[in-house]
N, C-alpha and C positions, 0 to 999 in steps of 0.2 A: 579392536575395535570400542571407542566410547556407547555408553549405552544415553539413548534421551528421554529424559523425563521430566514427563510434565505434570507440574505440581497445580490446582486449583481451587480455592476455598469457592462452593457452587451455591446460589440458592437452591430452593427445589426447583424452579422455574429456570433454572442454567445462567444465573445474573453473575457475573465473576468482578464486576465494577466495585471499585473503591471497598473494602471490604472491612479498610483498616480506619479508616478515618472521613467526615467531613469535605475535608480540605484533600483529601487524596489523589480524586479525580472527580470533580462535580460539571466535564463534560456533557452534553445534552440537556442541561436541566436537571439533572440524575440529583434528589433530593434522600436520597437513602445511606449515605457514606458513611461507614462505620458501622453497618452490618453486623460484622463478625462478633461486635466487643459484647459482652457480657456470656458469650455462647462457649468460653473456651474453660478448660478446669482443669485438676491434672491429669485426667485421662489424654484430653485431646493431648495437650505440652508432651508429654508422655510415649503417646504415639509420632507425631510429626519429629523430635527429636530422635526418637530411633530409627526413624525410615529418612529424615528429611539431616538433621543440626548433628546425625551420630555420622553419617558418610560425608566423602569427601565429593568433591563437584565443583564445574565451574560453571557459571551464571547463561544462560540463552534467553535472550529479551526484544522483544519489536522496540523499534524507536518511542512508543508513546511510555510503555512502562519503564525504559529506562532513562526517560524524562525525569518521570516521578520519583523514580531510585535514584539517580544522580542529584535533587533538589535537595530530599530527606536523609539519606542513610550515611553521607558524610559529616553532617552536624549529629552522627549517634552513633558516634562509633565507641561509646563506651558499654553499649548495649550488644551483646554475644552476636547478635545476627549482623548489626551493624562493623563488630569488630571481622565477622569471615568475608562480609560483603568487600571489604576494604581490601582485604588481600588476595581475592581469586579473582583472575579474570573474567572480565564480562563482556561476553560476546552480541553485540548489537547488531540487527537486520536491517539496514536503514540506506538510500539514498543518499545522506549527505552527513561522510564520514569526515568530515573536517571538523565537526562539530562535538566532538564527543571528549567534555572537559574530565569524569573523572576517572583519576588513576586507577589502570589497569584495564580500560577500555580496549575493546580490539572490535573495528568494524568489518562486518560482513554484506558485501554489495553486492549487486545483482539478485537473479533469481534465489529467493530463500531456500528452494529446494536444495538447488545447486551445490550452492554456499553451505546450507548445512550437513549434508550428505557429504560434502568434502574434508569437512571438519568433524563431521562422525567417525571418519575412516581413521584420522591421524591417533597417535599417541595421546594420552590424557586423562584426566577424569572423569566421571562420565558428566554431562551437560543438564543440569534441570532450567525448564521453563518456568517462570513466573511471571503471572496477569501473564499478558503480551496475548491476549485470544487471538489476536489477526494471524499469528503464525500459523494457528490448530490446522486451520484448511490446507493451506501448502502443505504441512508436515505429515497429517495425516494421509493427507490422497496419495505422498508420496513413499506411505509405507515408514517411515522415517521417528517413529514415536515408539517405544520401547517397550514404556510403562507408562500411567498413568495413577495417580497418588492423587483421589479426590477426598475434599474436606466439604460435605454435603450438609447446610444448616437447616434448621426448618424452618424457614421464613418464605413467601412470595413474594416477589418483591412487584413484577407488573413490568415494569422498566428496565432498563439499563443493557449493558455493551454483555452478550456471551460469547460463550466459546462452543467449541464442538459442533459447531453450523458446515454446512459447505462442504466436509471431506469425504476421504472415499468410505465405503461400509467397511467393517472389520469386527471379525470378531473378537470376544475380551475373554480369558479366564483371571478369575478375584484369586489373590495369590495371599491377600491376610484383612482384615479387616477388624474392626471395630467400633461400639457406640458408647458415645458420654451419657453422664448424667445429665446432659444438659439438651439432648435430643440431636448432637451430632456424630450423623455415621462417617467414618472415615473407610475407604475402601482404596484396597492398592489393585490394579489391575495392569495384565502384561497381554498382549497381542495372540490370539489364538484360534489363528486362519480366518477363510474368509465366512461371513456371518451364515447360519445355516438354518432353512428354511423348513413349514413342513406344514401340512395341510387337518387342521383337526378334524374334519369330516370321514377323513378318511382312518380316523383310526377306532381301531375293537373298539365295540358297543354303539359306536356313533350312530 
């Protein structure tokens, strides 16, 4: 069975929209595209390389992120990321499967949780979600995301698309982390059962 890994660049207030550049995704009048620029350093590059670039995976994308990637990365195949994206399979959750023009793309139609669950059971490399915030509620709710790789940037944006909202509650276990010199926190979590609750008022000495 393949693992599904959610890879997200997040602001402190949970925004994932357009970390890479002003033209990446200006939808909704978002004016802060490119907010990740200036925060990467040798530590972030090494950690992302260790956990993401150093592993084999296929991509799992929502349609909005797919369209952004399909417009940008085929024109940057000399970049190591562009070269990798060109050769791996891109699985796309979409209602318009006939319009996928990027070589190596395969459509997943119907209920996202059902389609992704079927794909997860098949043979192949792990599946990496990039961006695609709209996929998370359905996949988290169905318990399909095995690992989260969060890159948390020390800024508050106030507006923009967010991820990790609307899914089912889940406990998480930290399996690796690093803090860069620019204040970026990189944390890798795996699922760890149900949310555990308690009551501070019932603790000894309260």
